[in-house]
C-alpha positions as a Markdown table, in Angstrom:
| # | Residue | x | y | z |
|---|---|---|---|---|
| 1 | Met | 73.2 | 101.7 | -6.1 |
| 2 | Ala | 71.6 | 103.6 | -3.6 |
| 3 | Ile | 74.1 | 105.6 | -0.9 |
| 4 | Thr | 73.8 | 104.4 | 2.5 |
| 5 | Glu | 75.0 | 105.2 | 6.0 |
| 6 | Ala | 76.7 | 102.0 | 6.1 |
| 7 | Ser | 78.6 | 102.2 | 2.4 |
| 8 | Val | 79.5 | 105.6 | 2.9 |
| 9 | Lys | 81.1 | 104.0 | 6.7 |
| 10 | Asp | 82.8 | 100.8 | 4.8 |
| 11 | Ser | 84.3 | 103.4 | 2.5 |
| 12 | Leu | 85.7 | 105.4 | 5.8 |
| 13 | Lys | 87.0 | 102.4 | 6.6 |
| 14 | Lys | 89.8 | 102.3 | 3.9 |
| 15 | Val | 91.0 | 106.1 | 4.9 |
| 16 | Val | 94.0 | 105.4 | 6.7 |
| 17 | Ile | 95.4 | 108.5 | 8.2 |
| 18 | Pro | 99.5 | 108.1 | 8.4 |
| 19 | Asp | 100.0 | 109.9 | 11.6 |
| 20 | Leu | 97.7 | 107.2 | 13.4 |
| 21 | Gly | 98.9 | 104.5 | 11.7 |
| 22 | Thr | 94.9 | 103.5 | 11.5 |
| 23 | Asp | 91.5 | 104.1 | 9.6 |
| 24 | Ile | 89.2 | 106.7 | 10.7 |
| 25 | Val | 86.5 | 104.5 | 11.7 |
| 26 | Ser | 88.6 | 102.9 | 14.1 |
| 27 | Ala | 90.0 | 106.2 | 15.7 |
| 28 | Ser | 86.2 | 107.2 | 16.0 |
| 29 | Trp | 86.6 | 109.6 | 13.9 |
| 30 | Val | 82.9 | 109.7 | 12.4 |
| 31 | Lys | 80.8 | 111.4 | 14.4 |
| 32 | Glu | 77.4 | 111.4 | 12.1 |
| 33 | Ile | 76.6 | 110.3 | 8.3 |
| 34 | Gln | 73.5 | 112.4 | 7.0 |
| 35 | Ile | 72.3 | 111.1 | 4.2 |
| 36 | Gln | 68.9 | 113.5 | 2.4 |
| 37 | Gly | 68.3 | 113.1 | -0.7 |
| 38 | Glu | 71.2 | 114.3 | -3.4 |
| 39 | Val | 72.8 | 115.5 | -0.3 |
| 40 | Val | 75.2 | 113.9 | 1.5 |
| 41 | Ser | 77.3 | 114.9 | 5.2 |
| 42 | Val | 79.7 | 113.0 | 7.3 |
| 43 | Gln | 80.9 | 115.1 | 10.1 |
| 44 | Leu | 84.3 | 113.6 | 11.3 |
| 45 | Gln | 86.1 | 114.7 | 14.5 |
| 46 | Ala | 90.0 | 114.3 | 15.0 |
| 47 | Gly | 91.2 | 113.3 | 18.4 |
| 48 | Phe | 94.2 | 116.0 | 17.8 |
| 49 | Pro | 95.3 | 119.5 | 16.6 |
| 50 | Cys | 95.9 | 119.0 | 12.3 |
| 51 | Glu | 95.4 | 122.4 | 11.4 |
| 52 | Ser | 98.5 | 122.2 | 8.1 |
| 53 | Glu | 97.4 | 118.1 | 7.4 |
| 54 | Lys | 93.3 | 119.2 | 7.1 |
| 55 | Ser | 93.1 | 120.0 | 3.6 |
| 56 | His | 95.2 | 117.0 | 2.9 |
| 57 | Tyr | 93.1 | 114.6 | 5.1 |
| 58 | Leu | 89.6 | 115.9 | 3.6 |
| 59 | Gln | 91.3 | 114.6 | 0.0 |
| 60 | Leu | 91.9 | 111.7 | 1.2 |
| 61 | Ile | 88.5 | 110.9 | 2.2 |
| 62 | Gln | 86.9 | 112.8 | -0.4 |
| 63 | Asn | 89.3 | 110.7 | -3.3 |
| 64 | Gln | 88.4 | 107.3 | -1.1 |
| 65 | Leu | 84.0 | 108.0 | -1.5 |
| 66 | Ala | 84.9 | 109.0 | -4.7 |
| 67 | Gln | 86.5 | 105.7 | -5.9 |
| 68 | Asp | 84.7 | 103.5 | -4.1 |
| 69 | Ile | 81.0 | 105.0 | -3.8 |
| 70 | Gln | 79.0 | 105.5 | -7.6 |
| 71 | Gln | 77.4 | 108.0 | -7.4 |
| 72 | Glu | 75.4 | 110.1 | -9.5 |
| 73 | Ala | 76.6 | 113.7 | -11.1 |
| 74 | Ser | 73.8 | 115.3 | -9.1 |
| 75 | Ile | 74.8 | 113.9 | -5.2 |
| 76 | Glu | 76.4 | 116.4 | -2.8 |
| 77 | Trp | 79.1 | 115.7 | -0.6 |
| 78 | Arg | 79.5 | 117.6 | 2.1 |
| 79 | Ile | 82.5 | 116.8 | 4.6 |
| 80 | Gly | 83.6 | 118.7 | 7.6 |
| 81 | Leu | 86.6 | 118.2 | 9.6 |
| 82 | Asp | 87.7 | 119.8 | 13.1 |
| 83 | Trp | 89.4 | 118.3 | 16.2 |
| 84 | Lys | 89.3 | 118.2 | 19.9 |
| 85 | Val | 92.0 | 117.4 | 22.0 |
| 86 | Ala | 90.2 | 114.5 | 25.3 |
| 87 | Ala | 92.5 | 113.6 | 28.7 |
| 88 | His | 93.6 | 110.4 | 28.3 |
| 89 | Val | 94.0 | 108.3 | 31.6 |
| 90 | His | 97.2 | 108.6 | 33.2 |
| 91 | Lys | 99.0 | 106.9 | 36.3 |
| 92 | Ala | 96.4 | 105.6 | 39.0 |
| 93 | Gly | 96.4 | 106.7 | 42.2 |
| 94 | Val | 97.9 | 110.1 | 41.1 |
| 95 | Ser | 95.3 | 113.4 | 40.7 |
| 96 | Ser | 94.4 | 115.0 | 37.6 |
| 97 | Leu | 96.6 | 118.8 | 37.4 |
| 98 | Lys | 93.6 | 121.6 | 37.3 |
| 99 | Gly | 93.4 | 122.7 | 33.9 |
| 100 | Val | 95.9 | 120.6 | 32.3 |
| 101 | Lys | 94.3 | 117.8 | 30.2 |
| 102 | Asn | 97.6 | 115.9 | 29.4 |
| 103 | Ile | 101.1 | 115.5 | 30.3 |
| 104 | Ile | 103.8 | 114.5 | 27.7 |
| 105 | Ala | 107.4 | 114.3 | 29.6 |
| 106 | Val | 110.2 | 114.5 | 26.7 |
| 107 | Ala | 112.8 | 112.4 | 28.2 |
| 108 | Ser | 116.7 | 111.1 | 27.4 |
| 109 | Gly | 119.0 | 108.7 | 28.7 |
| 110 | Lys | 121.8 | 111.3 | 28.2 |
| 111 | Gly | 122.7 | 114.7 | 27.9 |
| 112 | Gly | 123.8 | 116.6 | 24.8 |
| 113 | Val | 121.2 | 114.9 | 22.4 |
| 114 | Gly | 118.8 | 118.1 | 22.0 |
| 115 | Lys | 116.0 | 117.3 | 24.4 |
| 116 | Ser | 115.2 | 120.7 | 25.3 |
| 117 | Thr | 115.3 | 121.9 | 22.1 |
| 118 | Thr | 113.4 | 119.3 | 20.9 |
| 119 | Ser | 110.8 | 120.1 | 23.7 |
| 120 | Val | 110.2 | 123.8 | 22.8 |
| 121 | Asn | 109.8 | 122.9 | 19.6 |
| 122 | Leu | 107.6 | 120.3 | 20.3 |
| 123 | Ala | 105.5 | 122.4 | 21.8 |
| 124 | Leu | 105.7 | 125.5 | 19.5 |
| 125 | Ala | 104.5 | 122.6 | 16.4 |
| 126 | Leu | 101.6 | 121.7 | 18.4 |
| 127 | Lys | 100.5 | 125.4 | 19.3 |
| 128 | Ala | 100.8 | 125.6 | 15.5 |
| 129 | Glu | 98.6 | 122.8 | 14.7 |
| 130 | Gly | 95.9 | 124.5 | 17.2 |
| 131 | Ala | 96.3 | 123.3 | 20.3 |
| 132 | Ser | 96.3 | 124.8 | 23.7 |
| 133 | Val | 99.6 | 124.1 | 24.9 |
| 134 | Gly | 102.5 | 124.5 | 28.0 |
| 135 | Ile | 106.0 | 124.2 | 28.3 |
| 136 | Leu | 107.1 | 122.9 | 32.4 |
| 137 | Asp | 111.1 | 122.8 | 32.6 |
| 138 | Gly | 111.9 | 120.0 | 34.3 |
| 139 | Asp | 115.4 | 120.6 | 34.9 |
| 140 | Ile | 116.1 | 122.1 | 38.1 |
| 141 | Tyr | 120.1 | 122.7 | 37.8 |
| 142 | Gly | 120.4 | 124.0 | 34.4 |
| 143 | Pro | 116.9 | 125.6 | 32.8 |
| 144 | Ser | 117.2 | 126.2 | 29.3 |
| 145 | Gln | 113.6 | 127.3 | 28.9 |
| 146 | Pro | 113.4 | 130.9 | 29.2 |
| 147 | Ile | 116.4 | 131.4 | 26.4 |
| 148 | Met | 114.7 | 129.7 | 24.2 |
| 149 | Leu | 111.4 | 131.0 | 24.4 |
| 150 | Gly | 112.9 | 134.8 | 24.6 |
| 151 | Arg | 111.6 | 135.3 | 28.2 |
| 152 | Ala | 115.1 | 134.9 | 30.0 |
| 153 | Asp | 114.4 | 138.2 | 32.1 |
| 154 | Ala | 110.8 | 137.4 | 33.1 |
| 155 | Arg | 109.3 | 137.3 | 36.3 |
| 156 | Pro | 106.3 | 135.2 | 36.6 |
| 157 | Glu | 103.0 | 136.7 | 39.0 |
| 158 | Thr | 101.3 | 136.0 | 41.3 |
| 159 | Leu | 97.4 | 136.5 | 42.8 |
| 160 | Asp | 97.4 | 135.2 | 45.8 |
| 161 | Gln | 101.0 | 134.7 | 47.0 |
| 162 | Lys | 100.6 | 130.8 | 46.3 |
| 163 | Arg | 99.7 | 130.4 | 42.8 |
| 164 | Ile | 102.1 | 132.1 | 40.1 |
| 165 | Leu | 101.1 | 132.4 | 36.7 |
| 166 | Pro | 102.8 | 131.2 | 33.7 |
| 167 | Val | 105.2 | 133.3 | 31.0 |
| 168 | Glu | 103.7 | 133.4 | 28.4 |
| 169 | Asn | 105.3 | 133.5 | 24.4 |
| 170 | Tyr | 104.2 | 132.9 | 21.1 |
| 171 | Gly | 101.0 | 131.6 | 22.6 |
| 172 | Val | 102.7 | 129.0 | 25.0 |
| 173 | Gln | 102.6 | 128.8 | 29.0 |
| 174 | Ser | 105.6 | 128.0 | 30.3 |
| 175 | Met | 107.1 | 127.7 | 33.7 |
| 176 | Ser | 110.9 | 127.4 | 34.6 |
| 177 | Ile | 113.0 | 127.3 | 38.5 |
| 178 | Gly | 115.2 | 129.9 | 35.8 |
| 179 | Tyr | 112.2 | 132.3 | 36.2 |
| 180 | Leu | 112.4 | 132.6 | 39.6 |
| 181 | Val | 115.9 | 132.6 | 40.7 |
| 182 | Glu | 118.9 | 135.1 | 39.6 |
| 183 | Pro | 120.4 | 133.5 | 35.6 |
| 184 | Glu | 123.5 | 132.8 | 37.5 |
| 185 | Gln | 122.8 | 131.3 | 40.5 |
| 186 | Ala | 123.4 | 127.9 | 41.1 |
| 187 | Met | 120.7 | 125.8 | 42.6 |
| 188 | Val | 123.0 | 122.8 | 45.1 |
| 189 | Trp | 120.2 | 121.7 | 46.0 |
| 190 | Arg | 119.9 | 117.5 | 47.0 |
| 191 | Gly | 117.8 | 115.2 | 45.1 |
| 192 | Pro | 114.7 | 115.8 | 46.9 |
| 193 | Met | 115.1 | 119.5 | 47.2 |
| 194 | Ala | 115.3 | 119.3 | 43.2 |
| 195 | Ser | 112.0 | 116.8 | 43.3 |
| 196 | Gly | 109.9 | 119.1 | 45.9 |
| 197 | Ala | 110.1 | 121.9 | 43.4 |
| 198 | Leu | 109.1 | 120.5 | 40.5 |
| 199 | Gln | 106.2 | 119.4 | 42.5 |
| 200 | Gln | 105.7 | 122.9 | 43.4 |
| 201 | Leu | 106.5 | 124.1 | 39.7 |
| 202 | Ile | 104.0 | 122.0 | 38.2 |
| 203 | Asn | 101.3 | 121.7 | 40.8 |
| 204 | Asp | 101.3 | 126.0 | 41.9 |
| 205 | Thr | 101.5 | 127.1 | 38.6 |
| 206 | Gln | 97.6 | 128.6 | 37.3 |
| 207 | Trp | 98.0 | 126.6 | 34.3 |
| 208 | Asn | 95.3 | 127.5 | 32.1 |
| 209 | Asp | 93.0 | 125.2 | 30.4 |
| 210 | Leu | 96.0 | 123.3 | 28.3 |
| 211 | Asp | 94.9 | 120.4 | 25.9 |
| 212 | Tyr | 99.0 | 119.0 | 26.6 |
| 213 | Leu | 101.7 | 120.3 | 28.8 |
| 214 | Ile | 105.3 | 118.8 | 27.9 |
| 215 | Val | 107.5 | 118.3 | 30.8 |
| 216 | Asp | 111.0 | 118.8 | 29.4 |
| 217 | Leu | 112.9 | 116.4 | 32.0 |
| 218 | Pro | 116.3 | 116.3 | 33.0 |
| 219 | Pro | 118.4 | 113.6 | 31.5 |
| 220 | Gly | 119.1 | 110.0 | 33.1 |
| 221 | Thr | 116.3 | 108.2 | 35.5 |
| 222 | Gly | 117.2 | 109.6 | 38.7 |
| 223 | Asp | 115.1 | 111.3 | 41.5 |
| 224 | Ile | 113.3 | 114.1 | 39.4 |
| 225 | Gln | 112.2 | 111.4 | 36.9 |
| 226 | Leu | 110.8 | 109.2 | 39.6 |
| 227 | Thr | 108.9 | 112.1 | 41.3 |
| 228 | Leu | 107.8 | 113.0 | 38.3 |
| 229 | Ser | 106.6 | 109.3 | 36.8 |
| 230 | Gln | 105.1 | 108.8 | 40.2 |
| 231 | Lys | 103.5 | 111.7 | 41.9 |
| 232 | Val | 102.8 | 114.0 | 38.7 |
| 233 | Pro | 99.7 | 112.7 | 36.5 |
| 234 | Val | 102.0 | 112.3 | 33.5 |
| 235 | Thr | 99.8 | 110.8 | 30.4 |
| 236 | Ala | 102.8 | 109.7 | 28.5 |
| 237 | Ala | 106.6 | 110.1 | 27.4 |
| 238 | Val | 108.6 | 110.4 | 24.5 |
| 239 | Ile | 111.9 | 109.8 | 24.5 |
| 240 | Val | 114.8 | 111.8 | 22.3 |
| 241 | Thr | 118.2 | 110.2 | 21.0 |
| 242 | Thr | 120.7 | 110.5 | 18.6 |
| 243 | Pro | 121.9 | 107.9 | 16.3 |
| 244 | Gln | 125.0 | 107.4 | 18.2 |
| 245 | Asp | 126.0 | 104.2 | 19.9 |
| 246 | Leu | 125.9 | 105.7 | 23.5 |
| 247 | Ala | 122.9 | 107.8 | 23.5 |
| 248 | Leu | 120.9 | 104.6 | 22.1 |
| 249 | Ala | 122.2 | 102.8 | 25.7 |
| 250 | Asp | 121.3 | 105.3 | 27.7 |
| 251 | Ala | 117.9 | 105.9 | 25.8 |
| 252 | Ile | 117.2 | 102.1 | 26.7 |
| 253 | Lys | 117.2 | 102.6 | 30.1 |
| 254 | Ala | 115.1 | 105.5 | 30.3 |
| 255 | Ile | 112.3 | 103.6 | 28.1 |
| 256 | Asn | 112.6 | 100.5 | 31.1 |
| 257 | Met | 112.2 | 103.3 | 33.2 |
| 258 | Phe | 108.7 | 104.1 | 32.1 |
| 259 | Glu | 107.7 | 100.8 | 32.1 |
| 260 | Lys | 108.3 | 99.7 | 35.6 |
| 261 | Val | 106.7 | 103.4 | 36.7 |
| 262 | Ser | 103.6 | 101.9 | 34.3 |
| 263 | Val | 103.8 | 105.3 | 31.8 |
| 264 | Pro | 103.4 | 104.1 | 28.2 |
| 265 | Val | 106.2 | 105.6 | 26.0 |
| 266 | Leu | 104.3 | 107.2 | 23.0 |
| 267 | Gly | 107.9 | 106.8 | 20.6 |
| 268 | Val | 111.9 | 107.5 | 20.2 |
| 269 | Ile | 112.7 | 111.0 | 18.4 |
| 270 | Glu | 115.9 | 111.0 | 16.9 |
| 271 | Asn | 117.4 | 114.1 | 16.4 |
| 272 | Met | 120.9 | 115.5 | 14.1 |
| 273 | Gly | 119.9 | 112.2 | 12.6 |
| 274 | Met | 122.3 | 113.7 | 9.8 |
| 275 | His | 124.0 | 117.0 | 8.6 |
| 276 | Val | 123.2 | 118.6 | 5.7 |
| 277 | Cys | 126.2 | 120.8 | 4.1 |
| 278 | Ser | 125.2 | 124.0 | 3.6 |
| 279 | Asn | 127.5 | 124.6 | 1.4 |
| 280 | Cys | 127.5 | 121.6 | -1.3 |
| 281 | Gly | 124.4 | 120.2 | -0.2 |
| 282 | His | 126.3 | 116.7 | 1.1 |
| 283 | Thr | 124.5 | 114.5 | 3.6 |
| 284 | Glu | 126.4 | 113.2 | 6.1 |
| 285 | His | 125.7 | 110.5 | 8.7 |
| 286 | Val | 127.6 | 112.2 | 11.7 |
| 287 | Phe | 126.3 | 110.5 | 15.0 |
| 288 | Gly | 125.7 | 106.9 | 12.8 |
| 289 | Glu | 122.7 | 105.9 | 10.7 |
| 290 | Gly | 119.0 | 104.4 | 12.0 |
| 291 | Gly | 119.8 | 104.2 | 15.3 |
| 292 | Gly | 116.6 | 105.7 | 16.8 |
| 293 | Glu | 114.2 | 103.8 | 14.5 |
| 294 | Ser | 116.6 | 100.4 | 15.4 |
| 295 | Leu | 116.1 | 101.6 | 19.1 |
| 296 | Ala | 112.1 | 102.0 | 18.6 |
| 297 | Asn | 111.4 | 99.0 | 16.9 |
| 298 | Asp | 113.8 | 97.0 | 19.2 |
| 299 | Ser | 112.0 | 98.3 | 22.3 |
| 300 | Arg | 108.4 | 97.7 | 20.2 |
| 301 | Val | 107.5 | 101.4 | 20.2 |
| 302 | Asp | 106.9 | 103.8 | 17.6 |
| 303 | Phe | 109.6 | 105.5 | 15.8 |
| 304 | Leu | 108.2 | 109.3 | 15.3 |
| 305 | Gly | 110.4 | 110.9 | 13.4 |
| 306 | Ser | 114.2 | 111.9 | 12.6 |
| 307 | Leu | 115.5 | 115.6 | 12.8 |
| 308 | Pro | 119.0 | 117.0 | 11.4 |
| 309 | Leu | 122.0 | 118.0 | 13.0 |
| 310 | Ser | 121.1 | 121.7 | 11.6 |
| 311 | Lys | 123.4 | 124.7 | 13.1 |
| 312 | Ser | 120.0 | 127.2 | 12.8 |
| 313 | Ile | 118.1 | 125.2 | 15.2 |
| 314 | Arg | 120.7 | 126.1 | 17.5 |
| 315 | Asp | 120.7 | 129.6 | 16.8 |
| 316 | Asn | 117.4 | 130.2 | 16.7 |
| 317 | Ala | 117.0 | 128.4 | 19.8 |
| 318 | Asp | 119.9 | 130.6 | 21.6 |
| 319 | Asn | 118.4 | 133.8 | 20.2 |
| 320 | Gly | 115.6 | 132.8 | 21.7 |
| 321 | Lys | 113.1 | 132.2 | 18.6 |
| 322 | Pro | 113.1 | 128.5 | 18.4 |
| 323 | Thr | 112.6 | 127.2 | 14.2 |
| 324 | Val | 109.3 | 127.0 | 14.6 |
| 325 | Val | 108.8 | 130.4 | 14.7 |
| 326 | Ala | 111.7 | 131.6 | 13.3 |
| 327 | Glu | 111.0 | 129.8 | 10.1 |
| 328 | Pro | 107.5 | 128.4 | 9.8 |
| 329 | Asp | 107.6 | 127.2 | 6.4 |
| 330 | Ser | 111.2 | 125.3 | 6.5 |
| 331 | Pro | 112.0 | 121.4 | 5.8 |
| 332 | Val | 113.1 | 121.6 | 9.8 |
| 333 | Ala | 109.7 | 123.3 | 11.4 |
| 334 | Ser | 107.8 | 120.8 | 9.2 |
| 335 | Ser | 109.7 | 118.1 | 10.6 |
| 336 | Tyr | 108.7 | 119.1 | 14.1 |
| 337 | Arg | 105.4 | 120.1 | 13.0 |
| 338 | Ser | 104.7 | 116.4 | 11.4 |
| 339 | Ile | 106.2 | 113.8 | 14.9 |
| 340 | Ala | 104.2 | 116.7 | 17.0 |
| 341 | Arg | 101.3 | 115.5 | 15.0 |
| 342 | Ser | 102.3 | 111.8 | 14.9 |
| 343 | Met | 102.8 | 112.2 | 19.0 |
| 344 | Ala | 99.7 | 113.6 | 19.4 |
| 345 | Ala | 98.0 | 111.5 | 16.7 |
| 346 | Arg | 99.2 | 108.1 | 19.0 |
| 347 | Leu | 98.2 | 109.5 | 22.4 |
| 348 | Ser | 94.7 | 109.7 | 20.8 |
| 349 | Leu | 94.6 | 106.3 | 20.6 |
| 350 | Ser | 94.9 | 105.5 | 24.0 |
| 351 | Ala | 91.8 | 105.6 | 26.5 |
| 352 | Lys | 90.7 | 108.6 | 27.5 |
| 353 | Asp | 90.1 | 109.9 | 31.3 |
| 354 | Tyr | 86.2 | 110.7 | 31.2 |
| 355 | Ser | 86.4 | 112.4 | 35.3 |
| 356 | Gln | 87.6 | 115.3 | 33.7 |
| 357 | Ser | 84.0 | 115.8 | 32.1 |
| 358 | Phe | 82.0 | 115.8 | 35.3 |
| 359 | Pro | 80.5 | 118.9 | 36.3 |
| 360 | Asn | 81.2 | 120.0 | 40.1 |
| 361 | Ile | 78.2 | 119.7 | 42.1 |
| 362 | Ser | 78.2 | 121.9 | 44.6 |
| 363 | Ile | 75.2 | 121.2 | 47.8 |
| 364 | Met | 74.1 | 124.5 | 49.6 |
| 365 | Asn | 72.1 | 124.8 | 52.5 |
| 366 | Asp | 69.6 | 127.7 | 51.7 |
């Protein structure tokens, strides 16, 4: 039986990527199929960074093609896979942010669920997967990203006394009010002042060609969250919670807030889902079991994954070297990377914003 472009595409329709939850043809991965004599070339392009899973994805594809297509021993398959992150649509009426393709807000309904630690590890995980990433510390009153990124003493540079350059470490660009004030200084500001400061941090930072800007929001659904949702081109949000009933009740409010301001929620991340004893290996669900997944199901959003309650996560963050870079081969780092891929994969399925692809046209009179 002769191999045709249609038969190859039919086979590829059966390849479902777990991170996507759909097949690669529906996800528009297939860019070109060429059949030249005994050589069949397939060029694929993912819409999200997937460095650590690239070989696994290729193996899934090769296995499916081998299973479906009866081929002669002389046929040579050439399958290429790369990725390109596109800008996706954001809230209507808000201009795109220069130098940033996608803004992902990381939120929680209440404090103490490990949202900031999750945010920085997600940013570093996306970087490890091959993306260009930045992180904005949206907590004006209690900034923590400078400490977690090991740059607590850093002070941003400015080129023109207006635009400020992000602070970089571990390949991730960052900005925080913590870089601009003394560590012991209390930000005794009312809501509108804090909201204005957040807008300045986002808009006045010279972000450099980011695929993703992760915004670590303070807990709650107040002024800062509303300002970000209504006046900043947020592409999507993710919700961090613990399995505890109190945290889940407040996480529902965060999901409802984003729905009201037309910001899609990519999914729920359950933090501190379980604790594994370092001495005996016993597993215990300290804050309850399955709460994050139940919340996602009830709210009709995706469950992105669960993270453990681990002393090493806290120690690494406090020492300025989060787990994804401190222990890159650990199971915990693997969990962060899996969640980051799932988050980016689900975003890749949303509508694209082609306005950022248009060239700037200047008309000059000679």
